[in-house]
C-alpha positions in Angstrom: 29.2 -11.4 30.3 29.1 -11.6 34.0 26.5 -14.2 35.9 24.2 -13.2 38.4 26.3 -14.9 41.4 29.3 -13.0 39.9 30.3 -9.4 40.1 31.2 -7.7 37.2 35.1 -7.1 36.5 36.3 -3.6 37.7 38.7 -1.2 36.7 41.8 -1.3 39.2 44.3 1.8 38.9 46.5 3.4 41.9 44.3 6.2 42.2 40.9 4.7 42.2 38.8 2.8 44.8 39.0 -0.8 44.6 35.9 -2.7 43.1 34.2 0.5 42.7 33.8 1.1 38.8 32.5 -1.6 36.6 34.9 -2.8 33.7 33.0 -1.5 30.3 34.9 -1.7 27.0 33.3 1.4 25.4 34.6 3.5 28.2 37.8 2.2 28.4 38.4 3.0 24.8 37.3 6.1 25.0 39.4 7.2 27.9 42.1 5.7 26.1 42.1 8.3 23.3 40.9 11.1 25.6 44.3 10.5 27.7 46.5 11.0 24.5 44.7 13.9 22.8 42.3 16.8 23.1 39.0 14.9 22.5 35.7 15.3 21.8 33.5 12.4 23.7 30.1 12.1 22.5 28.4 8.7 24.5 24.1 8.8 24.9 23.0 10.1 28.5 23.0 7.9 31.4 25.9 6.0 29.4 28.7 7.4 32.2 30.6 10.4 30.1 31.8 11.5 33.9 33.4 7.6 34.4 35.3 8.7 30.8 36.6 11.8 32.3 37.5 10.3 35.5 39.8 7.9 34.1 41.4 10.4 32.3 41.9 12.7 35.1 43.8 9.4 37.1 45.9 8.9 35.2 47.0 12.3 34.6 47.5 12.6 37.8 49.0 9.4 38.4 51.7 10.2 35.6 51.9 13.7 34.8 50.9 14.9 38.6 49.5 18.4 38.7 45.9 19.0 39.3 42.5 18.6 37.4 39.6 20.8 36.4 36.3 19.9 35.6 33.9 22.1 34.4 29.9 22.1 34.7 27.2 24.6 33.8 24.6 24.2 37.0 25.5 23.9 40.5 23.8 20.8 41.2 25.8 19.0 38.4 29.4 20.3 40.0 28.2 19.3 43.4 27.3 15.8 41.6 30.5 15.6 39.8 32.4 16.1 43.1 30.6 13.7 45.0 31.6 11.3 42.7 34.7 11.8 42.1 35.4 11.9 45.9 34.0 8.5 46.0 36.1 7.0 43.2 39.4 9.0 44.0 41.9 7.3 46.5 42.8 10.7 47.1 42.0 13.1 50.5 38.3 14.5 50.5 39.8 17.9 50.8 41.7 18.1 48.0 38.4 17.7 45.6 37.1 20.8 46.1 34.3 22.7 44.9 33.9 26.1 43.1 30.7 28.1 42.9 29.8 31.6 43.2 28.8 30.7 47.1 32.6 31.1 47.6 34.0 33.9 48.3 36.9 34.8 45.9 39.4 35.0 48.5 38.5 31.2 50.2 38.9 30.3 45.8 42.4 31.7 45.5 43.5 29.8 48.9 41.7 26.7 48.4 42.7 26.4 44.2 46.8 26.3 46.2 46.0 23.1 48.0 43.3 21.5 45.9 44.3 18.4 43.0 40.7 18.2 41.7 38.6 21.5 41.5 35.2 21.1 40.3 33.8 24.1 39.0 31.1 26.6 37.1 32.6 28.0 34.2 31.7 32.0 35.1 33.4 31.6 38.3 36.7 30.1 37.0 36.3 32.9 34.4 36.1 35.7 36.5 38.9 34.1 38.8 41.3 34.1 35.5 40.4 37.7 34.5 40.9 38.5 38.3 44.5 36.8 38.4 43.0 34.6 41.3 44.0 31.5 39.8 46.5 30.1 37.4 46.0 27.1 35.0 50.0 26.8 34.4 49.9 23.4 36.6 46.7 21.6 35.1 47.1 18.9 33.4 43.8 18.0 32.5 40.3 20.0 32.0 36.7 18.9 31.4 34.5 20.8 29.7 31.0 18.8 30.5 28.0 19.7 28.2 30.8 20.9 26.1 27.8 21.8 23.4 28.0 25.4 25.0 30.8 26.3 23.7 29.5 29.0 21.4 29.6 32.1 20.9 30.6 34.2 24.2 29.9 31.4 26.8 32.4 31.1 29.7 33.5 27.9 28.3 35.4 29.6 24.9 37.8 31.9 27.3 38.7 29.1 29.7 40.0 27.0 26.7 42.1 29.8 25.4 43.6 31.0 28.0 44.2 27.1 29.3 46.1 26.2 26.0 48.3 29.6 26.7 48.7 29.3 30.2 49.4 25.7 30.7 52.8 23.7 30.7 51.0 20.2 29.6 47.6 20.7 28.7 45.0 18.2 27.7 41.8 18.7 27.0 38.4 16.3 27.1 34.9 17.7 26.1 32.1 15.7 26.8 28.2 15.6 25.4 25.3 13.5 24.6 24.6 16.4 21.8 27.2 18.2 20.6 25.0 19.7 18.0 23.0 20.3 14.9 25.2 19.8 12.1 28.8 19.5 10.9 29.7 22.9 11.2 27.9 23.3 15.1 30.2 20.5 15.8 33.5 22.0 14.4 33.0 25.3 16.4 32.8 23.7 19.2 36.0 21.4 18.6 37.7 24.6 17.6 36.7 26.8 20.1 37.7 24.1 22.9 40.6 23.6 20.5 39.7 19.7 20.0 41.3 17.1 17.4 40.1 14.2 18.1 36.4 12.9 18.2 35.2 9.9 19.3 31.4 8.6 19.3 29.6 6.0 20.7 26.0 5.2 19.6 23.9 2.9 21.2 24.0 0.6 18.5 27.5 0.0 18.8 28.0 -3.9 20.5 30.3 -2.6 23.6 27.2 0.1 24.3 24.3 -2.1 23.4 24.0 -4.7 26.7 24.1 -1.6 29.1 21.3 0.4 27.5 17.2 -0.2 27.4 14.5 0.7 25.0 12.8 4.4 26.1 9.5 4.5 24.0 8.1 8.1 24.1 4.1 8.1 24.7 2.2 11.2 23.5 -1.0 11.9 25.8 -3.7 14.1 23.7 -4.8 16.3 26.4 -8.2 18.2 25.1 -8.8 22.0 27.1 -12.1 22.7 28.3 -14.1 25.8 26.2 -13.5 28.3 29.4 -9.7 27.5 28.7 -10.0 27.8 24.9 -12.3 31.0 25.1 -9.8 32.6 27.4 -7.1 31.9 24.7 -9.3 32.9 21.8 -9.7 36.7 23.5 -6.0 37.4 23.8 -5.4 36.4 20.6 -8.2 38.5 18.9 -5.7 41.4 20.6 -2.8 39.9 19.2 -4.2 40.2 16.0 -5.5 43.9 16.5 -1.8 44.4 17.5 -0.5 42.7 14.1 -3.0 44.7 12.1 -0.7 48.3 13.6 2.5 46.5 12.9 1.2 45.0 9.5 0.0 49.2 8.6 4.1 49.9 9.7 4.8 47.3 7.3 6.7 45.4 9.7 3.8 42.2 10.0 3.2 40.4 6.4 0.3 38.8 8.4 -2.4 39.4 11.2 -2.3 35.7 12.3 -2.0 35.0 15.9 0.3 32.3 15.6 3.1 34.0 13.9 6.4 31.8 13.9 9.2 32.9 16.1 11.1 33.4 13.1 8.9 36.2 11.5 8.6 37.9 15.2 12.6 38.0 15.1 12.7 39.0 11.7 9.9 41.8 13.1 12.3 43.2 15.7 15.0 43.6 13.6 13.4 45.7 10.9 11.7 47.9 13.8 15.8 48.4 15.4 17.0 49.1 11.5 14.1 52.1 11.7 15.3 53.1 15.0 18.6 53.2 13.9 17.4 55.5 11.0 15.6 57.5 14.0 12.1 56.9 12.4 9.5 57.6 15.0 7.6 54.4 13.7 10.3 52.3 14.9 10.1 53.1 18.5 6.1 52.8 18.5 6.2 49.5 15.9 8.6 48.3 19.0 6.3 48.9 21.7 4.1 47.3 19.9 5.9 44.2 19.2 7.0 44.0 22.7 3.0 43.8 24.0 2.7 41.1 21.2 5.4 39.1 22.9 4.1 39.5 26.2 0.4 38.9 25.0 2.0 35.5 23.3 3.1 34.6 26.4 0.1 34.7 28.2 -1.5 32.3 25.2 1.5 30.0 25.9 0.7 29.6 29.3 -2.7 29.1 29.2 -2.7 26.4 26.3 0.4 24.6 27.8 0.6 25.2 30.8 -2.3 25.9 33.3 -4.8 28.6 34.2 -3.1 28.9 37.5 0.3 29.8 35.9 -1.8 32.5 33.9 -3.2 33.9 36.7 0.5 34.3 38.4 1.4 36.1 34.9 -1.4 38.5 34.7 -0.6 39.3 38.8 2.9 40.3 37.5 1.9 41.9 34.5 -0.1 44.4 36.6 1.9 44.9 39.3 5.2 45.9 36.3 2.2 48.1 34.7 1.7 50.1 37.9 5.4 50.5 39.0 7.5 53.8 38.2 9.1 53.4 34.9 6.4 51.1 33.7 7.0 50.3 30.1 3.9 51.7 27.5 3.9 47.7 26.2 2.9 46.1 29.7 0.5 49.7 30.8 -1.3 49.2 27.1 -1.7 45.4 27.8 -3.6 45.6 31.6 -5.7 48.3 30.4 -7.3 46.9 27.5 -11.1 45.6 27.8 -10.2 42.0 26.3 -7.4 41.4 28.4 -9.1 42.6 31.7 -11.9 40.4 30.1 -9.7 37.4 29.9 -8.1 38.2 33.5 -11.7 38.0 35.0 -12.1 34.7 33.1 -9.3 33.3 34.6 -10.3 34.0 38.5 -13.1 32.7 37.6 -11.9 29.5 36.6 -11.8 27.0 39.8 -11.5 23.6 37.8 -8.9 20.9 38.2 -7.0 21.7 35.0 -7.1 18.7 32.7 -3.0 18.4 32.2 -3.4 18.1 36.2 -5.6 15.5 36.2 -3.9 13.4 33.3 -0.5 14.0 35.3 -2.3 12.5 38.5 -3.9 9.9 36.9 0.0 8.6 35.1 1.1 9.2 38.9 -0.9 7.2 40.3 -0.3 4.2 38.0 3.0 4.6 37.7 3.6 4.7 41.9 0.1 2.7 42.6 -1.1 0.1 40.4 2.5 -1.0 38.5 4.3 -0.3 41.9 7.0 1.5 40.9 9.6 4.0 43.6 10.3 7.4 41.5 8.6 9.4 38.8 10.1 12.8 37.6 8.1 15.6 36.1 9.2 18.2 33.9 7.7 21.5 33.2 9.6 24.3 31.1 7.6 26.9 33.9 8.5 27.6 37.2 5.1 28.6 38.3 3.5 25.5 37.1 6.1 23.6 39.2 5.2 25.2 42.3 1.4 24.8 41.2 1.9 21.2 40.5 4.0 20.4 43.8 1.0 21.7 45.6 -1.8 20.2 43.8 0.1 16.3 43.2 0.8 17.0 47.4 -2.1 15.9 48.5 -1.9 12.4 47.3 1.5 12.0 46.7 5.0 12.6 48.2 6.1 15.6 45.8 9.0 18.5 45.8 10.1 20.8 43.7 13.8 21.1 42.2 14.0 24.3 40.5 16.9 27.1 39.6 18.6 29.4 41.7 17.7 33.3 41.8 14.4 35.3 42.6 12.0 36.7 40.5 8.7 38.2 42.0 5.7 35.8 42.6 8.2 32.7 42.9 11.1 32.0 44.7 14.3 30.3 43.6 16.2 27.2 45.7 19.7 27.8 46.7 22.2 25.4 46.3 22.1 23.9 49.7 18.2 23.3 49.1 18.7 21.7 45.7 21.6 19.1 47.0 19.2 18.6 49.6 16.3 17.4 47.6 18.3 15.6 45.6 19.7 13.7 48.5 16.1 12.8 49.7 14.9 11.5 46.3 18.2 9.1 45.8 17.3 7.9 49.1 13.9 7.2 48.3 12.7 9.6 51.0 10.1 11.1 48.4 8.8 9.8 45.4 8.3 12.7 42.8 10.5 15.1 41.7 9.1 17.8 40.1 11.5 20.2 38.1 12.5 22.6 35.4 15.0 22.6 33.1 18.0 23.0 35.9 18.0 19.0 36.0 18.3 18.1 32.3 21.7 18.5 31.4 23.7 15.4 33.0 22.0 15.3 36.4 22.6 12.4 37.4 19.1 11.2 39.4 18.6 8.0 40.0 16.8 5.5 38.0 13.4 6.2 37.9 10.1 4.6 36.8 8.4 7.2 34.5 9.9 10.6 32.9 6.1 12.8 32.6 6.8 15.9 30.1 4.1 18.4 31.2 4.6 19.9 27.6 6.4 18.9 24.5 10.1 20.0 24.7 11.1 21.5 20.9 14.9 21.9 21.4 16.4 18.7 20.5 19.5 18.7 22.9 16.7 19.4 25.6 14.9 16.4 24.9 17.7 13.9 24.7 19.0 14.9 27.7 15.6 14.3 29.1 14.9 11.3 27.2 18.5 9.8 29.5 16.9 10.2 32.8 15.2 6.9 32.4 15.6 3.4 31.3 19.1 3.1 33.1 19.1 -0.2 34.5 15.3 -1.5 33.2 13.2 -0.1 30.5 10.8 2.9 32.1 8.0 5.3 30.5 8.6 8.2 28.6 5.5 10.5 28.7 4.1 13.9 26.6 2.0 15.5 27.7 -0.1 17.4 24.6 -2.6 19.9 24.3 -4.7 19.7 21.6 -5.2 22.4 18.9 -2.1 24.2 20.8 1.2 25.2 20.5 1.9 22.5 22.0 1.0 20.4 18.7 3.1 22.5 17.1 6.4 21.8 19.6 5.4 17.9 19.2 6.2 17.8 15.6 8.6 20.1 15.7 10.4 17.9 18.6 9.5 14.8 16.8 11.6 15.8 13.5 14.5 17.4 15.5 14.9 14.4 17.7 15.0 12.0 14.5 17.8 14.9 12.9 19.7 14.8 16.1 19.7 10.6 16.1 20.9 10.7 12.6 23.5 13.2 13.3 25.4 11.4 16.0 25.5 8.3 13.5 26.6 10.2 10.7 28.7 11.9 13.4 30.5 8.5 14.3 30.7 8.0 10.2 32.6 10.9 9.8 34.6 11.5 12.6 37.7 10.8 10.6 37.0 13.8 8.4 36.1 15.7 10.7 39.8 15.6 12.8 41.3 16.1 9.0 39.3 19.5 9.2 40.9 20.4 12.4 44.1 19.5 11.7 43.5 21.4 8.2 41.8 24.7 10.2 44.7 24.3 13.1 47.8 24.6 9.9 46.1 27.4 8.4 46.4 29.6 11.6 50.0 28.7 12.5 50.3 29.9 8.4 48.6 32.7 9.1 50.7 33.6 12.4 53.8 32.9 10.8 56.6 30.1 10.2 59.0 31.7 12.6 56.7 31.5 16.1 55.5 27.9 14.9 59.0 27.1 14.8 59.5 29.2 17.8 57.2 27.7 19.9 57.3 24.1 18.3 53.6 23.8 16.4 50.2 22.5 17.4 52.1 19.1 17.1 55.0 19.6 19.4 53.7 16.7 22.2 52.7 17.8 25.8 55.7 18.0 28.3 58.0 19.2 25.5 60.3 21.9 25.6 58.7 23.6 23.2 55.3 23.6 24.8 57.2 25.0 28.0 58.6 27.7 26.4 55.6 28.3 24.5 53.8 28.9 28.1 57.3 31.0 29.5 55.7 34.3 30.6 58.8 36.1 30.3 59.1 34.8 26.6 58.2 37.3 23.6 56.0 35.7 21.2 54.1 37.4 18.1 55.4 39.6 15.9 54.8 43.7 15.4 53.0 44.8 12.6 55.4 48.0 13.5 54.7 51.8 13.6 55.5 53.1 10.2 52.3 55.7 11.0 54.9 56.8 13.9 57.7 57.5 12.5 56.4 59.1 9.8 55.5 61.7 12.4 57.7 62.6 14.8 55.3 64.4 16.8 53.1 61.5 17.7 56.2 59.5 18.2 55.9 60.2 22.0 52.8 58.9 22.5 53.2 55.6 20.1 55.9 55.0 22.6 53.6 55.7 25.6 51.2 52.8 23.8 54.3 50.3 23.1 54.7 50.1 26.6 50.9 48.8 27.4 50.7 47.0 24.4 54.4 45.2 24.6 57.3 45.8 22.9 57.8 45.2 18.9 60.6 43.0 17.6 62.8 46.2 16.4 62.4 47.7 20.1 62.9 44.3 22.1 66.7 44.2 22.6 67.2 48.0 23.1 64.7 48.8 26.2 62.2 47.4 28.6 59.5 49.0 29.3 59.1 47.4 32.7 61.5 46.2 34.9 61.6 42.4 35.2 58.4 40.9 35.9 56.9 43.9 36.4 53.7 44.2 35.1 50.8 47.0 34.4 47.8 46.5 36.5 44.3 47.7 36.1 41.6 47.0 39.0 37.8 46.3 37.1 34.6 46.6 39.1 32.9 43.1 39.0 30.2 43.9 37.2 31.9 45.1 34.4 32.2 41.4 33.5 29.6 41.6 31.5 31.7 43.3 28.9 34.7 41.7 27.1 36.7 44.6 28.3 38.5 42.6 31.3 38.7 39.4 29.3 40.7 41.3 26.6 42.8 42.9 28.8 43.7 39.8 30.8 44.6 37.8 27.6 47.8 40.8 28.0 50.7 39.1 29.4 51.9 42.4 30.1 48.3 43.3 32.0 47.1 42.0 35.3 43.5 42.6 36.1 42.0 42.3 39.4 38.6 42.1 39.7 36.6 43.8 42.8 33.5 45.5 44.0 34.4 48.9 43.6 32.2 52.1 45.7 33.7 54.0 42.7 34.2 53.8 39.3 34.4 50.8 36.7 38.6 50.9 36.2 41.8 52.0 38.4 44.5 52.8 36.6 46.4 54.2 38.9 45.9 56.1 42.7 45.0 59.3 40.8 43.0 57.7 37.8 39.6 56.3 37.7 36.9 55.7 34.7 33.4 55.7 34.9 32.2 53.6 31.4 28.8 54.3 29.8 27.3 53.3 27.0 26.2 55.9 24.8 22.5 54.4 25.3 23.3 54.6 29.3 24.6 58.0 29.0 21.9 59.6 27.4 19.1 57.2 29.7 20.9 59.0 32.6 19.9 62.2 31.0 16.2 61.2 30.0 13.8 61.1 33.1 15.8 63.5 35.5 18.5 60.5 37.1 21.3 62.3 38.2 23.2 59.2 38.5 25.9 59.9 36.3 26.9 63.1 37.8 26.7 61.6 41.5 28.9 58.6 40.0 31.6 61.3 38.6 31.0 63.4 41.8 32.2 60.6 44.1 35.2 59.8 41.7 36.4 63.5 41.6 35.9 63.8 45.8 38.9 60.5 45.6 40.8 60.6 42.6 42.7 63.8 41.1 41.7 62.4 37.3 38.3 61.2 36.9 37.8 59.9 33.5 34.4 59.2 32.0 34.3 56.9 28.9 31.3 57.0 26.3 31.4 54.0 24.1 29.5 53.5 20.8 28.4 55.6 17.9 25.5 58.3 17.7 25.6 60.4 20.9 23.2 63.0 19.3 20.9 61.1 17.7 19.4 58.7 20.7 15.6 58.9 21.4 14.5 62.5 21.4 17.2 64.0 23.4 18.3 67.5 21.9 22.0 67.3 21.1 22.9 70.7 23.0 21.2 68.9 25.7 23.8 66.2 26.0 26.6 68.7 24.9 25.2 70.5 28.1 25.8 67.3 30.1 29.2 66.7 29.0 30.3 70.2 29.3 28.9 69.7 33.0 31.0 66.9 33.8 34.3 68.7 32.4 33.7 72.2 34.2 31.7 71.2 36.9 33.4 68.2 38.3 36.7 68.3 36.4 36.5 65.2 34.8 37.6 64.2 31.1 35.2 63.2 29.1 36.6 60.4 26.3 34.9 59.2 23.4 35.3 55.4 22.1 34.1 53.3 19.3 33.3 50.3 20.5 34.3 48.2 23.7 37.9 46.7 21.7 39.0 50.6 21.5 37.9 51.3 25.1 40.0 48.3 25.9 42.8 50.1 24.0 42.4 53.4 25.5 42.2 51.8 29.1 45.5 49.6 28.6 47.3 53.0 26.9 45.8 55.0 30.2 47.5 52.3 32.5 50.8 52.0 30.9 51.0 55.5 30.9 50.3 55.9 34.0 52.3 52.9 35.9 55.1 52.5 33.1 55.8 56.3 32.4 54.8 58.1 35.3 55.8 55.4 37.9 52.7 55.5 39.6 51.2 52.8 41.5 47.3 51.5 41.0 46.0 52.6 44.8 42.0 51.8 45.2 40.9 54.0 47.8 37.2 55.5 46.2 34.5 55.0 48.9 31.2 56.1 48.5 30.9 57.3 51.5 28.2 59.7 53.5 27.4 62.6 51.8 29.2 65.8 53.7 26.6 68.6 54.7 27.3 70.8 51.6 26.6 67.7 49.3 23.5 66.8 50.9 22.4 70.8 50.7 23.2 70.5 46.9 21.4 67.7 46.7 18.1 68.8 48.2 18.2 72.5 46.0 19.1 70.2 42.7 16.3 67.6 42.8 13.7 71.0 42.8 12.2 71.1 39.3 15.7 68.9 38.3 17.4 72.0 38.3 21.0 70.6 38.4 24.0 70.4 40.9 25.2 73.6 38.7 22.4 76.2 39.5 21.7 74.4 43.1 25.1 75.7 43.9 24.5 79.1 42.5 21.2 79.5 44.4 23.2 77.7 47.8 25.7 80.5 47.3 23.3 83.6 46.4 21.1 82.4 49.5 23.1 80.7 52.2 20.9 78.2 53.0 18.5 75.5 52.0 15.7 77.2 53.8 16.7 80.3 52.1 16.0 79.1 48.5 12.9 77.8 49.6 11.4 81.3 50.9 12.6 83.0 47.9 10.5 84.4 46.0 10.7 84.3 41.6 12.0 87.7 41.0 14.6 87.0 44.1 15.5 83.7 42.7 16.1 85.4 39.1 19.4 87.5 40.8 21.2 84.3 40.8 23.5 83.6 38.5 21.9 81.4 35.8 18.5 81.2 36.9 16.3 83.2 34.1 12.4 83.6 34.0 11.4 80.0 33.2 13.8 78.3 35.5 12.5 80.7 38.7 8.8 79.7 37.8 9.6 76.0 37.4 11.4 76.2 41.1 8.1 78.1 42.7 5.3 76.1 41.3 7.4 73.1 42.6 7.8 74.9 46.1 4.4 77.0 46.8 2.0 74.1 44.5 -0.6 72.3 46.8 -0.1 68.6 47.1 -2.7 66.5 45.4 -1.6 62.6 45.8 
């Protein structure tokens, strides 16, 4: 232990700034393992997980070369990591680059080529990989920060898959203070990132203990005034009434307003089943359920946040109810007399909310009486963050810190604004940071004297992340405000239970690290067995050391890997063989065909241009996984996928397609019309089941729309079962167009301005929603828009396709008095 007169020993390395990093044995131990294996590093918040990653990166860059990639879930965290690496590494600052959505795709592609260390949000890297803008081949170290997010469809999973497949010499480090709630969750994260080693340090370890301090959590109970409780009780009456309706439908088991989220989720699932079975009770019940959820949000705000937050919420609900296409749930809620009374009471309430008063008192104690320097206040609500900043600004130097993106009534912050606020807070330019959850995960704000939770946090991960913001160099306080007899109390007990479970699980994780590693090895062995011994032998297997020939051979883009299931069905049906061959051109050669023919010239690939907005689906990702397909992401003016110079595809789910027919929305016809103007082979893919069972639309109306697309617009309408089916279809079409027909991909469609004829058709088609076909018939019959407008009912019926009913509707719209 260094004395006060001695500088603590530092870590020396050719790529690290001298005397910059304090030598901590536990960090060196963790980095030693992580430098040699794909490793999950679990370390309590505030004890330098980022330093562990830095040490591994420095070693890999010196010994192996290449470049390093560090991924973090939020932009402020990415920027923070970049600043730290620039200070710590002896490489030019411009070789440590930041990739976020604020940097254009073309700029990212250029920066990637010259960068040594890339700090990025996962969505950006995912997009760049799918769009073939970057290659991970020479990346020698990837860090997944806050790796507990690597579940489901989160971008970490796709990036890890591509990295292990594409990199010549991969090494992965996953970092988290709270990797998961149980062994299964931790195994899921490890398998998704292909981690093999598990290294855990807790605050009980001797190496760690000297760098930690106790952080006791204090619970401050708050009594709500009678006026606030009256508002809550009024809203709960309406919730009880709506639950009674759900009970009559056999969905709700109780009418108590404090239903658990689990029960509400169950109700929604049962209602969805009714909808899937085309039962009208399902649609009715789902609308009532939506209203219950809106009312519960109002109750939560008035109980746990403030009356001011409730007022803002009510105002947004009123605006939504007035807007076109407003849901019945919104309209019904704001028109209920009891809800209106609650709104009036909220407007009349002009006292200081007791949580506001307590917050101000705690800040005065910490910053005034105790001589503290900094305080962080966390709240779940952006509205509360803004209102608290205004309220506390009269007594303290306070600034808010919220996420990006705007929504009505509450503006977000840009990345630049976020960084400026953090820099000022670190420099001591203001004393109170009021933040939403954007500052929870790993954000290294300075040591603070008080962390104040405006409400309890029921999620163990978030609670642990927040507690880690204090007690770094000295003892600090954590205070949680809890309104009595409200949801706060329920969250209090949930938070207590889950946090104890998480602490216990971290200790257990440390004890079972070896067993976890064995289980991970077993699961990978099973996967290799499934793939076949021949491929495992060819690639060297999962245990091949980094840098070996086996690994390089596996990553060779020209190497043929995998075994085909064959095409026996095709051989039994010679008439289909031609189509099977064309499909093979898109999907890659099988074992029997590899020596006899090549579907492409050497190095040639099939290209698919996908619209950026299609990244909400998995199709572009799945296509990009194929060695023979190169995906390019662009913001397309026409269509969703361009497959050649003549083929463009518009993809619609069954629900989206039918929705475009309800309420007079003609967007699908405009989209396909634009496609037909610029591509000779427009295709509409309708994806999913139940096309003729959606909502209350008559099947003939759907058939009419399909007919119009085919006959009037010359579009091919194809049906697929799922995203996977659509993916296969696009691959086959692209292969036929480019490999078989030798056509090139050309993005030449632009919406552009409508021609005069198109504008005339558009005006007439909008009359009584008669559509483009009838509009063209009328214009052909009368010559001008004016001629259509002045025609009599009998004259209108002389046009092809215009009957008595249509003529009456047209005249009613044109000739009726306007009563706005």
